C-alpha positions in Angstrom: 33.8 31.5 -56.3 30.7 29.2 -56.5 27.2 30.3 -55.4 27.4 28.6 -51.9 30.8 30.2 -51.4 29.5 33.6 -52.3 26.6 33.2 -49.9 28.8 32.0 -47.0 31.6 34.5 -47.6 30.3 37.1 -45.1 29.9 34.4 -42.4 33.3 33.0 -43.1 34.8 36.5 -42.9 33.2 37.0 -39.4 34.4 33.5 -38.3 37.9 34.1 -39.4 38.0 37.5 -37.7 36.9 36.0 -34.4 39.5 33.3 -34.8 42.3 35.8 -35.5 41.1 38.0 -32.6 41.5 35.2 -30.1 44.8 34.2 -31.6 45.9 37.8 -31.2 44.8 37.8 -27.5 46.7 34.7 -26.7 49.7 35.9 -28.5 49.7 39.1 -26.4 49.4 37.0 -23.3 52.8 35.6 -24.1 51.9 32.4 -25.9 53.8 31.2 -29.0 51.7 32.4 -32.0 52.8 29.4 -34.1 52.2 26.8 -31.3 49.3 24.3 -31.8 48.0 25.1 -28.3 47.5 28.7 -29.2 45.5 27.8 -32.2 43.5 25.1 -30.4 42.5 27.6 -27.7 41.5 30.1 -30.4 39.3 27.4 -32.0 37.7 26.5 -28.7 36.9 30.1 -27.8 35.7 30.8 -31.3 33.2 27.9 -30.9 32.0 29.2 -27.6 31.4 32.6 -29.0 29.4 31.2 -32.0 27.4 28.9 -29.8 26.6 31.7 -27.3 25.3 33.8 -30.2 23.0 30.9 -31.3 21.4 30.5 -27.8 18.2 32.4 -28.8 17.8 30.1 -31.8 18.5 27.0 -29.7 15.9 28.1 -27.1 13.3 28.6 -29.9 14.1 25.1 -31.2 13.8 23.5 -27.8 10.3 25.2 -27.3 9.2 24.0 -30.8 10.4 20.5 -30.1 8.6 20.5 -26.8 5.3 21.5 -28.3 5.7 18.7 -30.9 6.4 16.2 -28.1 3.3 17.4 -26.2 1.0 16.8 -29.2 2.6 13.5 -30.2 0.1 11.4 -28.2 -2.8 13.2 -29.9 -1.1 12.7 -33.3 -0.8 9.0 -32.5 -4.5 8.8 -31.8 -5.3 10.3 -35.2 -2.9 7.9 -36.9 -4.4 4.9 -35.1 -7.9 6.1 -36.0 -7.1 5.8 -39.7 -4.6 3.0 -39.5 -5.0 0.6 -42.4 -7.3 2.9 -44.3 -5.6 3.8 -47.6 -8.6 5.3 -49.5 -8.4 8.9 -50.5 -11.3 10.0 -48.2 -9.5 8.6 -45.2 -6.2 10.2 -46.1 -7.9 13.6 -46.6 -9.8 13.2 -43.3 -6.5 12.4 -41.4 -4.8 15.3 -43.0 -7.6 17.7 -42.0 -7.6 16.5 -38.4 -3.9 16.7 -38.2 -3.8 20.3 -39.5 -6.7 21.2 -37.2 -4.6 19.8 -34.3 -1.6 21.9 -35.3 -3.8 25.0 -35.6 -5.5 24.4 -32.2 -2.3 23.8 -30.3 -0.2 26.4 -32.2 2.4 23.9 -33.3 4.2 23.4 -36.6 6.4 20.5 -37.5 8.6 22.8 -39.6 9.2 25.3 -36.8 11.4 22.8 -34.9 13.5 22.3 -38.0 13.8 26.0 -39.0 16.2 27.0 -36.2 18.4 24.0 -37.1 18.5 25.0 -40.8 19.5 28.6 -39.7 22.4 27.2 -37.8 23.8 25.1 -40.7 25.3 28.0 -42.7 27.2 29.1 -39.6 28.5 25.7 -38.7 29.5 25.1 -42.3 31.3 28.4 -42.4 33.2 27.4 -39.3 34.2 24.0 -40.8 35.1 25.6 -44.1 37.4 28.3 -42.6 39.3 25.7 -40.4 39.5 23.1 -43.2 40.7 25.5 -45.9 43.3 27.1 -43.6 44.7 23.7 -42.6 44.5 21.8 -45.9 44.9 24.4 -48.6 46.8 26.9 -46.4 44.5 29.7 -47.6 42.8 32.3 -45.4 40.0 34.7 -45.7 39.5 38.2 -44.4 41.7 38.9 -41.4 43.0 35.3 -41.6 45.7 36.0 -44.1 47.5 33.4 -46.1 50.5 33.7 -43.8 48.4 33.1 -40.7 46.6 30.2 -42.5 49.9 28.6 -43.3 51.0 29.1 -39.7 47.8 27.5 -38.6 48.2 24.6 -41.1 51.7 23.8 -39.9 51.0 24.0 -36.2 51.2 20.9 -34.1 50.0 19.9 -30.6 52.2 17.5 -28.6 54.0 16.5 -31.8 50.7 15.9 -33.7 50.2 18.2 -36.7 46.7 19.8 -36.5 46.1 19.3 -40.3 46.5 15.5 -40.1 43.7 13.0 -39.6 43.5 9.6 -38.0 43.5 7.8 -41.3 46.5 9.6 -42.8 48.5 10.2 -39.6 52.2 10.3 -40.0 52.9 9.4 -36.4 51.3 7.7 -33.4 50.7 11.1 -31.7 48.0 12.0 -34.1 46.2 8.6 -33.7 46.3 8.8 -29.9 44.9 12.4 -29.7 42.4 11.7 -32.5 41.3 8.4 -30.9 40.8 10.0 -27.5 38.8 12.9 -29.1 36.6 10.5 -31.1 35.8 8.6 -27.9 34.9 11.8 -26.0 32.9 13.2 -29.0 30.9 9.9 -29.2 30.3 9.7 -25.5 29.2 13.4 -25.3 26.8 12.9 -28.2 25.4 9.7 -26.6 24.9 11.5 -23.2 23.2 14.5 -24.9 20.7 12.3 -26.7 20.2 10.1 -23.7 19.2 13.1 -21.6 16.4 13.8 -24.1 15.1 10.3 -24.4 15.4 9.1 -20.8 14.5 12.2 -18.8 12.6 14.8 -21.0 9.8 12.8 -22.5 6.4 12.2 -20.9 4.9 8.7 -20.7 2.4 9.5 -23.4 5.3 10.6 -25.7 7.2 7.4 -25.1 4.2 5.5 -26.6 4.4 7.5 -29.9 6.5 6.9 -33.0 8.5 10.0 -32.2 10.0 8.3 -29.2 11.2 5.3 -31.3 12.8 7.8 -33.8 14.6 9.6 -30.9 15.7 6.3 -29.4 17.1 5.3 -32.8 19.1 8.5 -33.0 20.6 7.6 -29.6 22.8 5.0 -31.4 22.9 6.4 -34.9 24.4 9.9 -34.1 27.4 8.5 -32.1 28.1 6.1 -34.9 28.2 9.0 -37.3 30.8 10.8 -35.2 33.0 7.7 -35.0 33.0 7.3 -38.8 33.4 11.0 -39.7 35.9 11.6 -36.9 38.4 9.3 -38.6 38.7 11.7 -41.6 38.5 15.0 -39.8 41.7 17.0 -39.3 42.6 17.5 -35.6 42.0 21.3 -35.8 38.4 20.7 -37.0 37.9 17.9 -34.5 38.6 20.4 -31.7 35.8 22.5 -33.0 33.4 19.5 -33.1 34.5 18.4 -29.6 34.0 21.9 -28.1 30.6 22.2 -29.8 29.5 18.8 -28.5 30.5 19.6 -25.0 28.7 22.9 -25.2 25.5 21.2 -26.5 25.6 18.6 -23.8 25.9 21.2 -21.0 23.4 23.5 -22.6 20.8 20.7 -23.0 21.4 19.6 -19.4 20.6 23.2 -18.2 17.5 23.5 -20.4 16.1 20.1 -19.3 16.8 20.8 -15.7 15.2 24.3 -15.7 12.5 23.9 -18.4 11.6 20.2 -18.6 8.7 18.8 -20.7 5.6 18.6 -18.5 4.9 15.1 -17.2 8.5 13.9 -17.9 10.9 12.4 -15.4 12.9 15.7 -15.4 9.7 17.7 -14.6 8.9 15.5 -11.6 12.5 15.8 -10.4 12.3 19.6 -10.8 9.1 19.7 -8.7 10.8 17.7 -5.9 13.8 20.1 -6.0 11.6 23.1 -5.8 9.5 21.5 -2.9 12.7 20.8 -0.9 13.9 24.3 -1.6 10.6 25.9 -0.5 10.6 23.8 2.7 14.1 24.9 3.6 12.9 28.5 3.2 9.8 27.8 5.4 7.3 28.4 2.6 3.7 27.6 3.8 2.3 24.4 2.4 -0.6 26.3 0.7 1.8 28.6 -1.2 3.9 25.6 -2.1 0.9 23.7 -3.6 -0.3 26.8 -5.4 3.1 27.3 -7.0 2.9 23.8 -8.4 6.3 22.9 -7.0 5.5 20.2 -4.6 4.9 16.8 -6.0 6.5 15.2 -3.0 5.1 17.8 -0.6 1.6 17.3 -2.0 1.8 13.6 -1.4 3.0 14.2 2.2 0.1 16.6 2.7 -2.4 14.1 1.4 -1.1 11.5 3.7 -1.3 13.9 6.6 -4.9 14.8 5.9 -5.9 11.2 5.5 -4.3 10.1 8.8 -5.4 13.1 10.9 -9.0 13.6 9.5 -11.7 13.1 12.2 -13.7 10.0 11.7 -17.5 10.6 11.3 -19.7 9.0 14.0 -21.6 5.9 12.9 -25.2 5.4 14.1 -26.3 2.2 15.9 -28.5 1.0 13.1 -25.8 1.6 10.5 -23.3 -0.1 12.8 -25.5 -3.2 13.1 -26.0 -3.2 9.4 -22.3 -3.1 8.7 -21.8 -5.9 11.2 -24.3 -8.1 9.4 -22.7 -7.3 6.1 -19.3 -8.4 7.3 
């Protein structure tokens, strides 16, 4: 066993135990243990359990990314200040100002990457367990070799779960794999589009970070199209379930905790204003809660239109008439 395999072995053991646990549950519910549907459902529920366990890490990553998005306009100002200056003094000055900004705002560019790095061993363990069981017919831990062979030989609607789109033995595999690749690509596109279109402030959209995120909007789906062609069907069900979970999870986060100043934040304020109005919340309390962008505008219009006009003296009136 290599070094990486030794490090990942405990995680792979846990993953295989959860997979076998769900397989046992569905078997006791009367499903055929050798059927592809039983194994597919086990994979999907395994993915949901793992992703649910990673929610705290995901929330931390979202908060770190939000802080980086909030300071992006200030970083752009520093970069523009030293744009075109390549001397050592200017580079050191830009570095000092950048680090001072990070320290002042409590941000760290590595903090948004760290949660993602922590997730990678878990995701790789998931992929490794499913791939080895399907291709090599070998198991680990509670996923015995007999169960691994059963998993590797399982099929769904006539499509063997161990086959890929490129080496499919029948049209069933290509149809199922093709549909899954389309859904995987679409879900990834929607997930990235939510972030770029709704959860960035106007200032952030002027920064280089926005251009990078917009580029990822088209790059990531392309990666799923290319890699999906060589993934076994069983592994693709894991990726599909994970993508759908990510899309729904990000939708909930953007809806409930949007970036300040973004389109999603304004939409949330309007929703809270309407909800408060339905409950009969006084306008003052509504404004204090910061939940009434639309209500605040309505209140401003009301004050403007109902405010008593101050009397104008005769001399001032004549003066104004001459001016006109």
